ROMI-462510 format. One line per field, with one value per residue: residue number from 1; x, y, z of N, C-alpha, C in turn; residue in one letter. Coordinates in Angstrom, 2 decimals, m for minus. Layout:
N
n <- NUM | ...
n.px <- X | ...
n.py <- Y | ...
n.pz <- Z | ...
ca.px <- X | ...
ca.py <- Y | ...
ca.pz <- Z | ...
c.px <- X | ...
c.py <- Y | ...
c.pz <- Z | ...
res <- a | ...
END
This chain:
157
n <- 1 | 2 | 3 | 4 | 5 | 6 | 7 | 8 | 9 | 10 | 11 | 12 | 13 | 14 | 15 | 16 | 17 | 18 | 19 | 20 | 21 | 22 | 23 | 24 | 25 | 26 | 27 | 28 | 29 | 30 | 31 | 32 | 33 | 34 | 35 | 36 | 37 | 38 | 39 | 40 | 41 | 42 | 43 | 44 | 45 | 46 | 47 | 48 | 49 | 50 | 51 | 52 | 53 | 54 | 55 | 56 | 57 | 58 | 59 | 60 | 61 | 62 | 63 | 64 | 65 | 66 | 67 | 68 | 69 | 70 | 71 | 72 | 73 | 74 | 75 | 76 | 77 | 78 | 79 | 80 | 81 | 82 | 83 | 84 | 85 | 86 | 87 | 88 | 89 | 90 | 91 | 92 | 93 | 94 | 95 | 96 | 97 | 98 | 99 | 100 | 101 | 102 | 103 | 104 | 105 | 106 | 107 | 108 | 109 | 110 | 111 | 112 | 113 | 114 | 115 | 116 | 117 | 118 | 119 | 120 | 121 | 122 | 123 | 124 | 125 | 126 | 127 | 128 | 129 | 130 | 131 | 132 | 133 | 134 | 135 | 136 | 137 | 138 | 139 | 140 | 141 | 142 | 143 | 144 | 145 | 146 | 147 | 148 | 149 | 150 | 151 | 152 | 153 | 154 | 155 | 156 | 157
n.px <- 107.40 | 108.91 | 108.28 | 107.64 | 106.17 | 103.01 | 101.24 | 98.28 | 97.90 | 97.09 | 97.42 | 99.67 | 102.99 | 103.19 | 101.82 | 103.52 | 105.81 | 104.79 | 104.53 | 107.22 | 108.63 | 109.13 | 111.27 | 113.42 | 113.53 | 113.91 | 116.28 | 118.71 | 118.32 | 119.00 | 117.42 | 114.90 | 112.45 | 111.36 | 108.03 | 106.52 | 106.54 | 104.62 | 102.47 | 101.94 | 101.15 | 98.83 | 97.29 | 96.78 | 95.28 | 92.15 | 90.62 | 91.45 | 91.75 | 89.69 | 89.11 | 88.61 | 86.05 | 84.27 | 85.45 | 87.31 | 90.00 | 92.67 | 95.65 | 98.69 | 101.63 | 104.64 | 106.92 | 108.67 | 111.16 | 112.98 | 112.52 | 110.63 | 108.07 | 105.09 | 101.56 | 98.58 | 95.12 | 92.34 | 89.10 | 87.16 | 84.28 | 82.80 | 83.96 | 83.35 | 80.54 | 79.96 | 81.07 | 79.78 | 81.00 | 82.81 | 85.41 | 88.51 | 91.37 | 94.91 | 98.00 | 101.50 | 104.66 | 107.16 | 105.71 | 104.64 | 106.43 | 105.91 | 103.88 | 104.17 | 103.55 | 100.90 | 97.90 | 97.15 | 94.43 | 93.81 | 93.84 | 92.85 | 91.01 | 89.01 | 87.74 | 84.67 | 83.34 | 80.40 | 80.02 | 81.94 | 84.71 | 85.03 | 87.39 | 90.85 | 92.80 | 95.87 | 99.24 | 97.74 | 97.54 | 95.99 | 94.01 | 92.89 | 93.21 | 95.56 | 98.97 | 99.73 | 100.31 | 103.31 | 106.76 | 108.66 | 110.77 | 113.48 | 114.95 | 117.32 | 116.83 | 115.74 | 112.77 | 109.39 | 106.87 | 104.32 | 104.65 | 104.94 | 107.40 | 109.51 | 111.55 | 113.59 | 113.16 | 110.48 | 109.16 | 109.27 | 107.26
n.py <- 68.13 | 66.83 | 67.29 | 69.98 | 72.68 | 74.10 | 76.98 | 78.79 | 82.18 | 84.75 | 87.22 | 89.56 | 88.46 | 86.42 | 87.49 | 89.62 | 88.11 | 86.86 | 89.06 | 89.91 | 87.78 | 87.62 | 89.43 | 88.07 | 85.78 | 86.86 | 88.27 | 87.72 | 88.42 | 90.87 | 92.47 | 92.49 | 94.59 | 95.68 | 96.02 | 98.68 | 97.99 | 98.97 | 99.44 | 96.83 | 95.67 | 97.21 | 96.50 | 93.81 | 93.87 | 93.32 | 95.16 | 97.62 | 97.91 | 98.56 | 96.50 | 94.14 | 94.36 | 93.06 | 90.69 | 87.75 | 86.33 | 84.06 | 83.39 | 81.61 | 80.38 | 78.70 | 77.06 | 79.33 | 79.64 | 78.29 | 79.68 | 78.69 | 79.28 | 81.18 | 81.52 | 82.87 | 82.53 | 83.58 | 84.98 | 86.70 | 88.12 | 89.99 | 89.78 | 87.07 | 87.14 | 88.97 | 87.65 | 85.29 | 83.01 | 80.56 | 81.18 | 80.83 | 82.55 | 82.50 | 83.46 | 83.48 | 83.17 | 81.24 | 79.11 | 77.03 | 75.01 | 73.47 | 71.47 | 70.43 | 68.10 | 69.02 | 70.87 | 74.37 | 74.55 | 72.60 | 73.54 | 73.31 | 75.07 | 75.77 | 73.47 | 71.93 | 74.27 | 76.40 | 77.86 | 76.73 | 76.39 | 76.30 | 76.43 | 77.49 | 80.44 | 81.98 | 83.23 | 85.90 | 89.11 | 91.04 | 90.54 | 90.73 | 93.40 | 94.26 | 93.31 | 90.74 | 87.43 | 85.79 | 86.09 | 85.17 | 85.59 | 87.93 | 88.51 | 89.87 | 92.51 | 95.71 | 95.83 | 96.64 | 99.01 | 97.74 | 95.13 | 91.65 | 89.86 | 87.11 | 84.34 | 82.62 | 79.82 | 79.39 | 78.95 | 76.23 | 75.17
n.pz <- 104.40 | 107.04 | 110.49 | 110.45 | 111.93 | 111.78 | 112.36 | 113.20 | 112.69 | 114.80 | 116.34 | 117.96 | 118.72 | 116.81 | 114.63 | 114.06 | 113.38 | 111.08 | 109.35 | 109.23 | 108.08 | 105.13 | 104.88 | 105.92 | 104.30 | 101.71 | 101.94 | 100.69 | 98.07 | 95.99 | 94.29 | 95.30 | 96.47 | 99.38 | 100.74 | 102.67 | 106.06 | 107.78 | 106.05 | 105.18 | 107.58 | 108.07 | 105.81 | 106.33 | 108.62 | 109.79 | 111.17 | 110.32 | 107.51 | 104.71 | 102.86 | 104.23 | 105.17 | 103.54 | 103.11 | 104.12 | 106.00 | 106.70 | 108.40 | 108.19 | 109.68 | 109.05 | 110.81 | 111.77 | 112.91 | 111.33 | 109.04 | 107.14 | 105.89 | 105.01 | 104.68 | 103.31 | 103.39 | 101.60 | 101.22 | 99.01 | 99.13 | 97.60 | 95.03 | 94.45 | 94.50 | 92.40 | 90.16 | 90.27 | 91.42 | 93.35 | 94.69 | 96.26 | 97.54 | 97.57 | 99.02 | 99.36 | 101.08 | 100.46 | 101.58 | 100.10 | 100.05 | 102.22 | 102.02 | 99.54 | 96.95 | 97.34 | 96.65 | 97.22 | 97.73 | 99.47 | 101.99 | 105.30 | 106.52 | 104.75 | 103.99 | 104.22 | 104.78 | 104.75 | 102.33 | 100.74 | 98.57 | 95.02 | 93.67 | 93.98 | 93.63 | 92.84 | 93.19 | 94.90 | 96.33 | 98.42 | 96.61 | 93.15 | 92.77 | 93.82 | 94.35 | 92.07 | 90.83 | 89.61 | 89.45 | 86.71 | 85.07 | 84.47 | 86.74 | 87.05 | 86.78 | 88.06 | 90.06 | 89.06 | 90.05 | 92.13 | 91.26 | 91.55 | 93.46 | 93.74 | 94.75 | 92.27 | 92.39 | 92.80 | 90.40 | 89.82 | 91.34
ca.px <- 108.58 | 108.65 | 108.63 | 107.33 | 105.02 | 102.20 | 100.37 | 97.38 | 98.34 | 95.99 | 97.89 | 100.86 | 104.30 | 103.02 | 101.46 | 104.77 | 106.63 | 104.19 | 104.90 | 108.67 | 109.24 | 109.74 | 112.55 | 114.45 | 113.59 | 114.40 | 117.46 | 119.81 | 117.90 | 119.20 | 116.40 | 113.62 | 112.20 | 110.31 | 106.99 | 106.60 | 105.92 | 103.41 | 101.40 | 101.61 | 100.39 | 97.51 | 96.56 | 96.39 | 94.49 | 90.73 | 90.01 | 91.97 | 91.67 | 88.30 | 88.95 | 88.14 | 84.62 | 83.55 | 86.35 | 87.84 | 91.34 | 93.32 | 97.09 | 99.43 | 103.09 | 105.25 | 108.25 | 109.35 | 112.55 | 113.78 | 112.08 | 110.04 | 107.14 | 103.81 | 100.52 | 97.31 | 93.94 | 91.49 | 87.83 | 86.66 | 82.85 | 82.34 | 84.40 | 82.58 | 79.16 | 79.93 | 81.42 | 79.02 | 81.98 | 83.21 | 86.86 | 89.38 | 92.63 | 96.05 | 99.26 | 102.46 | 106.11 | 107.85 | 104.90 | 104.30 | 107.38 | 105.44 | 103.07 | 104.31 | 102.86 | 99.49 | 97.43 | 96.71 | 93.01 | 93.64 | 93.89 | 91.74 | 90.04 | 87.92 | 87.04 | 83.46 | 82.70 | 79.10 | 80.09 | 82.89 | 85.31 | 85.18 | 88.79 | 91.71 | 93.60 | 96.93 | 99.23 | 97.13 | 97.89 | 95.09 | 93.03 | 93.41 | 93.43 | 96.85 | 100.00 | 99.28 | 101.16 | 104.57 | 107.87 | 109.28 | 112.00 | 113.82 | 115.49 | 118.49 | 116.37 | 115.00 | 111.34 | 108.47 | 105.89 | 103.18 | 104.94 | 105.32 | 108.77 | 109.67 | 112.78 | 113.44 | 112.72 | 109.01 | 108.67 | 109.14 | 106.08
ca.py <- 68.37 | 66.27 | 68.10 | 71.40 | 73.13 | 75.12 | 77.60 | 79.84 | 83.47 | 85.60 | 88.57 | 89.58 | 88.16 | 85.60 | 88.42 | 90.31 | 87.13 | 86.69 | 90.23 | 90.00 | 86.62 | 87.87 | 90.15 | 87.06 | 84.90 | 87.58 | 89.07 | 87.48 | 88.80 | 92.32 | 93.19 | 92.55 | 95.86 | 95.36 | 97.01 | 99.29 | 97.09 | 99.62 | 99.20 | 95.41 | 95.50 | 97.82 | 95.69 | 92.53 | 94.07 | 93.43 | 96.33 | 98.86 | 98.02 | 98.35 | 95.26 | 93.07 | 94.52 | 92.11 | 89.56 | 87.10 | 85.79 | 83.31 | 83.43 | 80.48 | 80.43 | 77.38 | 76.99 | 80.61 | 79.53 | 77.89 | 80.49 | 77.82 | 80.02 | 81.69 | 81.50 | 83.51 | 82.09 | 84.77 | 84.90 | 88.03 | 87.88 | 90.84 | 89.15 | 85.85 | 87.50 | 89.61 | 86.68 | 84.07 | 81.96 | 80.21 | 81.18 | 81.22 | 83.15 | 82.24 | 84.17 | 82.85 | 83.34 | 79.98 | 78.11 | 75.87 | 73.93 | 72.71 | 70.29 | 70.15 | 68.79 | 69.33 | 72.18 | 75.24 | 74.38 | 71.60 | 74.19 | 72.77 | 76.07 | 75.88 | 72.21 | 71.84 | 75.57 | 76.44 | 78.32 | 75.85 | 76.90 | 75.42 | 76.47 | 78.50 | 81.18 | 82.71 | 84.13 | 87.24 | 89.70 | 89.95 | 90.35 | 91.15 | 94.84 | 94.51 | 92.53 | 89.42 | 86.65 | 85.16 | 86.51 | 83.98 | 86.02 | 89.32 | 88.63 | 90.76 | 93.89 | 96.28 | 95.58 | 97.75 | 99.25 | 96.81 | 93.85 | 90.59 | 89.37 | 85.85 | 83.67 | 81.85 | 78.43 | 79.30 | 78.45 | 74.77 | 74.79
ca.pz <- 105.21 | 108.35 | 111.63 | 110.26 | 112.71 | 111.13 | 113.35 | 112.76 | 113.22 | 115.26 | 116.69 | 118.80 | 118.15 | 115.60 | 113.56 | 113.73 | 112.66 | 109.76 | 108.55 | 109.10 | 107.42 | 103.81 | 105.01 | 106.14 | 103.13 | 100.53 | 102.29 | 99.76 | 96.73 | 95.98 | 93.53 | 96.03 | 97.13 | 100.36 | 101.01 | 104.00 | 107.04 | 108.30 | 105.07 | 105.23 | 108.83 | 107.86 | 104.83 | 106.91 | 109.83 | 109.46 | 111.82 | 109.75 | 106.05 | 104.26 | 102.10 | 105.10 | 105.48 | 102.70 | 102.87 | 105.31 | 105.79 | 107.75 | 108.17 | 108.73 | 109.70 | 109.13 | 111.39 | 111.58 | 113.37 | 110.16 | 107.89 | 106.13 | 105.05 | 105.48 | 103.64 | 103.65 | 102.67 | 101.52 | 100.50 | 98.62 | 98.86 | 96.48 | 93.79 | 94.23 | 94.18 | 91.08 | 89.13 | 90.54 | 91.60 | 94.72 | 94.57 | 97.36 | 97.10 | 98.44 | 98.81 | 100.26 | 101.00 | 100.72 | 102.26 | 99.28 | 100.34 | 103.37 | 101.67 | 98.13 | 95.88 | 97.56 | 96.18 | 98.32 | 98.03 | 100.53 | 103.30 | 106.07 | 106.96 | 103.78 | 103.88 | 105.01 | 105.04 | 104.10 | 100.95 | 100.06 | 97.34 | 93.87 | 93.28 | 94.58 | 92.66 | 93.50 | 94.34 | 94.87 | 97.61 | 98.75 | 95.54 | 91.85 | 92.79 | 94.44 | 93.67 | 91.63 | 89.96 | 89.93 | 88.60 | 86.12 | 84.40 | 84.76 | 88.10 | 87.04 | 86.59 | 89.19 | 89.94 | 88.77 | 91.10 | 92.24 | 90.63 | 92.49 | 93.43 | 94.42 | 94.33 | 91.02 | 92.58 | 92.81 | 89.10 | 89.86 | 92.10
c.px <- 108.26 | 109.07 | 108.37 | 106.07 | 104.30 | 101.23 | 99.48 | 97.79 | 97.12 | 96.46 | 99.23 | 102.13 | 104.19 | 102.65 | 102.70 | 105.69 | 106.12 | 104.61 | 106.39 | 109.29 | 109.82 | 111.08 | 113.69 | 114.62 | 114.26 | 115.67 | 118.60 | 119.47 | 117.95 | 118.13 | 115.02 | 113.53 | 111.05 | 109.25 | 107.25 | 105.88 | 104.63 | 102.23 | 100.99 | 100.74 | 98.96 | 96.67 | 96.03 | 95.49 | 93.01 | 90.04 | 90.40 | 91.79 | 90.26 | 88.07 | 88.30 | 86.69 | 83.78 | 84.38 | 86.74 | 89.20 | 91.75 | 94.80 | 97.73 | 100.92 | 103.60 | 106.68 | 109.08 | 110.81 | 113.47 | 113.37 | 111.48 | 109.03 | 105.91 | 102.82 | 99.27 | 96.22 | 92.92 | 90.21 | 87.36 | 85.19 | 82.32 | 82.74 | 83.53 | 81.14 | 79.07 | 80.14 | 80.65 | 79.96 | 82.14 | 84.72 | 87.49 | 90.68 | 93.72 | 97.20 | 100.25 | 103.86 | 106.71 | 106.95 | 104.56 | 105.28 | 106.86 | 104.78 | 103.18 | 104.26 | 101.38 | 99.13 | 97.02 | 95.23 | 92.77 | 93.73 | 92.65 | 90.70 | 88.88 | 87.15 | 85.81 | 82.82 | 81.39 | 79.17 | 81.07 | 83.42 | 85.30 | 86.64 | 89.51 | 92.51 | 94.70 | 98.25 | 98.61 | 97.34 | 97.17 | 94.02 | 93.65 | 93.65 | 94.76 | 97.91 | 99.46 | 100.40 | 102.49 | 105.62 | 108.53 | 110.53 | 112.27 | 114.38 | 116.69 | 118.11 | 115.68 | 113.49 | 110.56 | 107.47 | 104.72 | 103.40 | 105.40 | 106.80 | 108.82 | 110.98 | 112.54 | 112.90 | 111.20 | 108.46 | 108.43 | 107.91 | 104.85
c.py <- 67.89 | 67.23 | 69.58 | 71.74 | 74.25 | 75.66 | 78.64 | 81.12 | 84.30 | 87.03 | 88.46 | 89.23 | 87.29 | 86.48 | 89.19 | 89.37 | 86.91 | 87.85 | 90.23 | 88.89 | 86.92 | 88.60 | 89.16 | 86.17 | 85.60 | 88.38 | 88.90 | 87.83 | 90.33 | 93.10 | 93.18 | 93.89 | 95.63 | 96.44 | 97.65 | 98.38 | 97.68 | 99.40 | 97.74 | 95.13 | 96.03 | 96.96 | 94.40 | 92.66 | 94.28 | 94.64 | 97.63 | 99.01 | 97.69 | 97.09 | 94.17 | 93.24 | 93.51 | 90.87 | 88.93 | 86.53 | 84.97 | 83.25 | 82.22 | 80.76 | 79.00 | 77.53 | 78.25 | 80.57 | 79.18 | 78.65 | 79.64 | 78.57 | 80.51 | 81.59 | 82.17 | 82.90 | 83.21 | 84.45 | 86.33 | 87.85 | 88.74 | 90.24 | 87.93 | 86.16 | 88.07 | 88.59 | 85.37 | 82.86 | 81.67 | 80.04 | 81.57 | 81.74 | 82.72 | 83.14 | 83.59 | 83.42 | 82.01 | 78.86 | 76.91 | 74.74 | 73.01 | 71.40 | 69.94 | 68.65 | 69.06 | 70.72 | 73.03 | 75.08 | 73.33 | 72.23 | 73.80 | 73.80 | 76.21 | 74.58 | 72.22 | 73.18 | 75.63 | 76.88 | 77.49 | 76.38 | 75.85 | 75.34 | 77.57 | 79.16 | 81.91 | 82.55 | 85.49 | 87.83 | 91.01 | 89.71 | 90.82 | 92.66 | 95.23 | 93.72 | 91.15 | 88.73 | 86.25 | 85.67 | 85.26 | 84.31 | 87.47 | 89.54 | 89.57 | 92.23 | 94.41 | 96.06 | 96.85 | 97.85 | 98.27 | 95.48 | 92.86 | 90.27 | 88.10 | 85.23 | 82.83 | 80.44 | 78.29 | 78.72 | 76.95 | 74.28 | 74.81
c.pz <- 106.62 | 109.45 | 111.47 | 111.02 | 111.97 | 112.17 | 112.68 | 113.46 | 113.57 | 115.47 | 117.40 | 118.06 | 116.89 | 114.41 | 113.10 | 112.95 | 111.24 | 108.85 | 108.26 | 108.23 | 106.03 | 103.89 | 105.25 | 104.91 | 101.95 | 100.79 | 101.28 | 98.30 | 96.60 | 95.21 | 94.18 | 96.73 | 98.11 | 100.45 | 102.38 | 104.98 | 107.61 | 107.36 | 105.04 | 106.45 | 108.67 | 106.90 | 105.45 | 108.13 | 109.48 | 110.11 | 111.15 | 108.25 | 105.56 | 103.44 | 102.94 | 105.55 | 104.70 | 102.39 | 104.20 | 104.97 | 106.99 | 107.40 | 108.86 | 108.65 | 109.81 | 109.61 | 111.14 | 112.03 | 112.20 | 108.90 | 106.77 | 105.28 | 105.77 | 104.33 | 104.19 | 102.78 | 102.73 | 100.73 | 100.27 | 98.21 | 97.73 | 95.14 | 93.47 | 93.85 | 92.75 | 89.96 | 89.27 | 90.60 | 93.08 | 94.69 | 95.89 | 96.78 | 98.07 | 98.05 | 99.79 | 100.10 | 101.45 | 101.24 | 101.40 | 99.46 | 101.44 | 102.94 | 100.20 | 97.89 | 96.10 | 97.07 | 97.36 | 98.67 | 99.10 | 101.91 | 104.11 | 106.49 | 105.98 | 103.64 | 104.77 | 105.33 | 104.27 | 102.65 | 100.13 | 98.75 | 96.26 | 93.45 | 94.03 | 93.46 | 93.42 | 92.78 | 94.02 | 96.25 | 97.88 | 97.68 | 94.23 | 91.77 | 93.42 | 93.69 | 93.31 | 90.87 | 90.53 | 88.95 | 88.04 | 85.32 | 84.77 | 86.15 | 88.18 | 86.92 | 87.84 | 89.00 | 89.60 | 89.92 | 90.99 | 91.53 | 91.70 | 92.36 | 94.26 | 93.97 | 93.07 | 91.24 | 92.66 | 91.52 | 89.11 | 90.62 | 91.24
res <- m | a | g | t | e | v | v | t | v | e | a | g | s | e | f | k | d | f | i | d | l | p | w | r | i | y | a | k | y | p | n | w | v | p | p | l | k | k | e | v | r | r | m | l | d | p | r | k | h | p | f | w | e | f | s | e | r | i | l | f | l | a | d | v | v | r | d | v | g | r | i | a | g | i | i | d | r | h | y | n | q | f | h | d | e | k | m | g | v | w | d | s | s | n | a | l | t | i | r | r | p | r | r | p | s | s | l | p | w | r | r | g | s | p | e | g | d | d | f | m | r | g | p | l | n | p | s | i | n | y | e | v | g | l | l | i | e | g | y | d | y | p | p | a | l | m | m | a | y | n | p | p | y | y | q | g | w
END
């Protein structure tokens, strides 16, 4: 998508925009049940959530003015050590539209890193112990607890 600005999210208003974006993207989907923003904020805050004691993350926003998307890149060192893998994790809201058809593993923050990922897996939010996967059917039904929700067009990605 030409002209799409992608910024790394650190804190402040960009962090708030990162959290708020799904509320704008999913506003027209009546079966989306939003999480509590306070819990999302806590989950993403490395100073507050214990997951980040052994993990790292980077957050990207793409043109929040036009609600293009957001993506999180995550490394879970405990998972990688236990499974003897070099896996990165991604989770997004609409962000795959930015560089489609490129794979999320092309995120520049992992290229050239000392541990380098062999592959990326997702969407996971932020690991297999939380929301995982992609909704591919059942859009007319109320969601179940801890189940992912995404617009139907995600299937084409």
